[in-house]
C-alpha positions in Angstrom: -11.8 -56.7 -32.9 -10.9 -58.6 -36.0 -9.2 -62.0 -36.2 -8.0 -64.2 -39.1 -7.4 -67.8 -38.2 -5.9 -69.8 -41.1 -3.8 -72.8 -41.9 -4.2 -76.6 -42.3 -4.2 -77.5 -38.6 -8.0 -77.8 -38.3 -7.9 -79.0 -34.7 -5.8 -76.0 -33.5 -8.1 -73.6 -35.4 -11.2 -75.2 -33.8 -9.7 -75.0 -30.3 -8.8 -71.3 -30.8 -12.4 -70.6 -31.9 -13.6 -72.5 -28.9 -11.5 -70.3 -26.6 -13.2 -67.2 -28.0 -16.6 -68.8 -27.7 -15.8 -69.6 -24.0 -15.5 -65.8 -23.4 -19.3 -65.4 -24.0 -21.4 -66.4 -21.0 -22.7 -69.9 -21.6 -26.3 -69.1 -20.7 -26.5 -66.4 -23.4 -24.0 -67.9 -25.9 -26.7 -68.9 -28.4 -27.9 -65.3 -28.6 -24.5 -63.8 -28.9 -22.6 -66.1 -31.3 -23.3 -66.1 -35.0 -21.7 -68.5 -37.6 -21.8 -67.5 -41.2 -20.8 -69.5 -44.4 -18.4 -67.3 -46.3 -19.0 -69.2 -49.5 -22.4 -67.4 -49.8 -21.8 -64.4 -47.7 -23.8 -61.2 -48.3 -22.4 -58.0 -46.9 -25.8 -57.0 -45.4 -26.0 -60.4 -43.6 -22.5 -59.9 -42.1 -23.4 -56.3 -41.1 -26.6 -57.4 -39.4 -24.8 -60.0 -37.4 -22.0 -57.7 -36.4 -24.2 -54.7 -35.5 -26.7 -56.5 -33.4 -26.4 -55.4 -29.8 -24.9 -58.0 -27.3 -27.6 -59.5 -25.1 -26.6 -59.6 -21.4 -22.9 -59.8 -22.5 -20.1 -57.3 -23.2 -19.5 -58.5 -26.8 -20.9 -60.5 -29.7 -18.9 -63.1 -31.6 -19.3 -63.5 -35.3 -17.5 -66.4 -37.0 -17.2 -66.5 -40.8 -15.8 -69.5 -42.6 -14.0 -69.4 -46.0 -15.0 -65.9 -46.9 -11.5 -64.7 -48.1 -11.3 -67.5 -50.6 -14.8 -67.1 -52.0 -15.3 -63.3 -52.0 -15.0 -62.2 -55.6 -12.3 -59.8 -56.6 -13.4 -56.2 -57.4 -16.4 -54.5 -56.0 -17.5 -57.3 -53.7 -14.1 -57.6 -52.1 -13.6 -53.9 -51.9 -16.9 -53.4 -50.1 -16.1 -56.1 -47.6 -12.6 -54.5 -47.0 -14.3 -51.2 -46.4 -16.7 -52.7 -43.9 -13.9 -54.2 -41.9 -12.9 -50.6 -41.0 -16.2 -49.9 -39.3 -17.0 -53.2 -37.4 -18.5 -52.1 -34.1 -16.2 -52.4 -31.0 -18.7 -54.7 -29.3 -18.2 -57.3 -32.0 -15.4 -59.9 -32.3 -15.3 -60.8 -36.0 -13.4 -64.0 -36.7 -12.5 -65.2 -40.2 -11.6 -68.9 -40.5 -9.8 -70.1 -43.6 -8.9 -73.8 -43.9 -6.2 -73.4 -46.6 -3.4 -71.0 -47.0 -4.6 -67.5 -47.8 -3.6 -65.1 -50.6 -1.4 -62.7 -48.7 -1.7 -60.2 -51.6 -5.4 -59.7 -51.3 -6.9 -56.5 -50.0 -8.8 -58.5 -47.4 -5.6 -60.1 -46.0 -3.9 -56.7 -46.0 -6.7 -55.1 -44.1 -6.9 -57.8 -41.5 -3.2 -57.7 -41.0 -3.4 -53.9 -40.6 -6.3 -53.7 -38.2 -6.7 -57.2 -36.7 -4.9 -60.2 -35.3 -3.6 -63.0 -37.6 -2.9 -66.5 -36.4 -1.5 -69.2 -38.7 -2.1 -72.8 -37.6 0.5 -75.3 -39.0 0.5 -78.9 -37.7 3.4 -79.8 -35.5 6.1 -82.0 -37.1 9.0 -84.1 -36.1 10.0 -83.9 -32.4 7.4 -81.3 -31.8 4.7 -83.7 -33.0 6.0 -86.4 -30.6 5.9 -83.9 -27.7 2.4 -82.9 -28.8 0.9 -86.4 -28.7 2.6 -87.1 -25.4 1.0 -83.9 -23.9 -2.4 -84.7 -25.4 -2.2 -88.2 -23.8 -1.5 -86.5 -20.5 -4.6 -84.4 -20.9 -6.6 -87.6 -21.3 -5.2 -88.7 -17.9 -2.9 -91.4 -19.3 0.8 -91.9 -19.9 2.1 -92.5 -23.4 5.4 -94.5 -23.6 8.0 -92.8 -25.9 8.1 -95.7 -28.4 4.3 -95.7 -28.4 4.2 -92.0 -29.2 6.3 -92.5 -32.3 4.3 -95.6 -33.3 0.9 -93.9 -33.1 2.2 -91.2 -35.4 3.6 -93.8 -37.8 0.2 -95.5 -38.0 -2.3 -92.7 -37.8 -0.2 -90.0 -39.7 0.5 -86.5 -38.7 -3.0 -84.9 -38.7 -3.7 -83.6 -35.2 -7.4 -84.2 -35.4 -6.9 -87.9 -36.3 -4.2 -88.3 -33.7 -6.5 -86.8 -31.0 -9.3 -89.2 -31.9 -6.9 -92.2 -31.7 -5.4 -91.0 -28.4 -8.9 -90.7 -26.9 -9.7 -94.2 -28.0 -6.4 -95.5 -26.6 -7.0 -93.6 -23.3 -10.5 -95.1 -22.9 -9.0 -98.5 -23.4 -6.2 -98.3 -20.8 -8.3 -96.3 -18.3 -7.4 -93.2 -16.2 -3.7 -93.3 -15.1 -3.0 -96.2 -17.4 -0.1 -96.5 -19.8 -0.4 -96.7 -23.6 2.3 -99.0 -25.0 3.3 -99.9 -28.5 1.3 -103.1 -28.1 -1.8 -101.1 -27.2 -1.3 -99.0 -30.3 -0.9 -102.1 -32.5 -4.1 -103.5 -31.1 -6.3 -100.4 -31.6 -4.9 -98.0 -34.2 -5.4 -98.7 -37.9 -2.7 -97.8 -40.3 -3.7 -94.6 -42.2 -2.5 -96.1 -45.5 -4.5 -99.2 -44.7 -7.6 -97.0 -44.2 -6.9 -95.4 -47.6 -6.6 -98.9 -49.1 -9.9 -99.9 -47.5 -11.6 -96.8 -48.9 -10.1 -97.5 -52.4 -11.4 -101.1 -52.3 -14.8 -99.8 -51.3 -14.9 -97.6 -54.4 -13.7 -100.5 -56.6 -16.3 -102.8 -55.2 -19.1 -100.4 -56.0 -17.6 -99.6 -59.4 -17.3 -95.8 -58.7 -14.5 -95.2 -61.2 -14.0 -91.5 -60.5 -13.8 -92.1 -56.7 -11.6 -95.1 -57.3 -9.1 -93.1 -59.4 -9.0 -90.4 -56.8 -8.4 -93.1 -54.2 -5.5 -94.5 -56.3 -4.0 -91.0 -56.5 -4.5 -90.6 -52.7 -2.5 -93.7 -52.2 0.3 -92.4 -54.5 0.2 -89.1 -52.6 0.9 -91.1 -49.4 4.4 -91.4 -50.8 4.3 -95.1 -51.8 5.5 -96.3 -55.1 2.9 -97.7 -57.6 4.5 -101.1 -57.5 4.1 -101.2 -53.7 0.5 -100.2 -54.0 -0.1 -103.0 -56.5 1.5 -105.4 -54.0 -0.6 -104.1 -51.1 -3.7 -104.4 -53.2 -2.9 -108.1 -54.0 -2.3 -108.7 -50.3 -5.6 -107.1 -49.3 -7.5 -109.1 -52.0 -5.8 -112.3 -50.6 -7.2 -111.3 -47.1 -10.6 -110.8 -48.7 -10.4 -114.2 -50.3 -9.5 -115.8 -47.0 -12.3 -114.0 -45.2 -14.8 -115.0 -47.9 -13.9 -118.6 -47.5 -14.0 -118.7 -43.7 -17.3 -116.8 -43.6 -18.8 -119.5 -45.9 -17.7 -121.9 -43.2 -19.7 -119.9 -40.7 -16.7 -118.8 -38.6 -17.1 -115.9 -36.2 -15.2 -112.7 -36.9 -12.8 -113.1 -33.9 -12.1 -116.7 -35.0 -11.4 -115.5 -38.6 -9.0 -112.8 -37.2 -7.1 -115.5 -35.2 -7.0 -117.9 -38.2 -5.7 -115.2 -40.6 -3.5 -113.4 -38.1 -5.3 -110.1 -38.6 -6.6 -107.5 -36.2 -10.3 -108.0 -35.4 -11.4 -104.6 -36.9 -9.5 -105.4 -40.1 -11.4 -108.6 -40.4 -14.8 -106.9 -39.7 -14.1 -104.4 -42.5 -12.9 -107.2 -44.8 -16.2 -109.1 -44.2 -18.2 -106.1 -45.3 -16.0 -105.6 -48.4 -15.9 -109.3 -49.4 -19.7 -109.3 -49.6 -19.5 -106.8 -52.4 -17.7 -109.2 -54.7 -19.4 -112.1 -56.5 -18.2 -115.7 -56.6 -14.8 -115.9 -58.4 -14.5 -112.2 -58.8 -11.8 -111.7 -56.2 -9.7 -114.5 -57.7 -9.9 -112.9 -61.1 -8.9 -109.5 -59.6 -5.9 -111.2 -57.9 -4.8 -112.9 -61.0 -5.0 -109.7 -63.0 -2.9 -107.9 -60.4 -0.3 -110.6 -60.7 -0.3 -110.1 -64.5 0.1 -106.3 -64.1 2.9 -106.8 -61.6 4.8 -109.0 -64.0 4.2 -106.5 -66.8 5.7 -103.6 -64.7 8.7 -105.7 -63.7 9.4 -106.6 -67.4 9.0 -103.0 -68.5 5.9 -103.6 -70.6 3.9 -101.0 -68.7 4.6 -98.2 -66.3 3.5 -99.0 -62.7 1.2 -95.9 -62.4 -0.4 -96.8 -65.7 -0.9 -100.3 -64.5 -2.7 -99.1 -61.4 -5.0 -96.9 -63.4 -5.7 -99.7 -65.9 -6.6 -102.0 -63.0 -9.1 -99.4 -61.7 -10.7 -98.9 -65.2 -11.0 -102.6 -65.9 -12.5 -103.3 -62.5 -15.0 -100.5 -62.6 -16.0 -100.5 -66.3 -15.9 -104.2 -66.8 -13.7 -107.0 -68.0 -12.4 -107.0 -71.5 -12.6 -103.2 -71.9 -8.9 -102.7 -71.0 -6.2 -104.2 -73.3 -4.3 -107.0 -71.7 -0.6 -106.6 -71.2 
């Protein structure tokens, strides 16, 4: 039997694979389940895995990741397509593709003809709210309707991320407990805030390529460049406050209370503040204010200002032209 599992919902894909794996007796699973990397797949390796006899089981399971995308067009792809017609009945051959697949390829056509195709798209809108509510129930807790919407707003729409956050929340409230919006505020970090932290990590270590990718990731979150500049300035002010209070030997929880921030935000800020030398954060904050004024007076485009800030911070002061 042939399967193709594809689409961006990694959690649902993984759970579907786990269901197939559960069909193999646990005590002989290691001998009857093979996982192959499709990026370096050789046909003879695939054939050897598929044609091995099941050991104390009715079927073998062979799982191949990312083969459709990486199998070269022409002879290599044609040979793989031909082999799909003679996979032994005792083998379940599953192709896993993380991205959307080329529906015009001969491999997709063959799998559609002789196998089972399952596309995994993440739930959205009301369906996503119902999904998180049901997942919370599986963890043995109740999720208040406002909390369901709130956890999505903070964590984003990726099911894997949401599952991780729900597990954390369920552990906190305990079995048969109720997750409220206040619980979510206490424990769930804003996904955009996480991207901002990662961006600042790259800035502090002067990784210009990673920092530029981080800036573009923030833009892809749907926020305007002017808002990102504002959020950067706000975060740097938090780092400045943390730096000052750490110098006074205050404990992280006391710093969080003093600054009105969540404890995990302060712990992360303490790590980041250590990467900046004396006066450096103040200089960065002043530069952000300059760039903010330049965008508002039309002297520079906001996206250009963001990229200029990254370049100046990573490459060094004075290399970017002041505006």
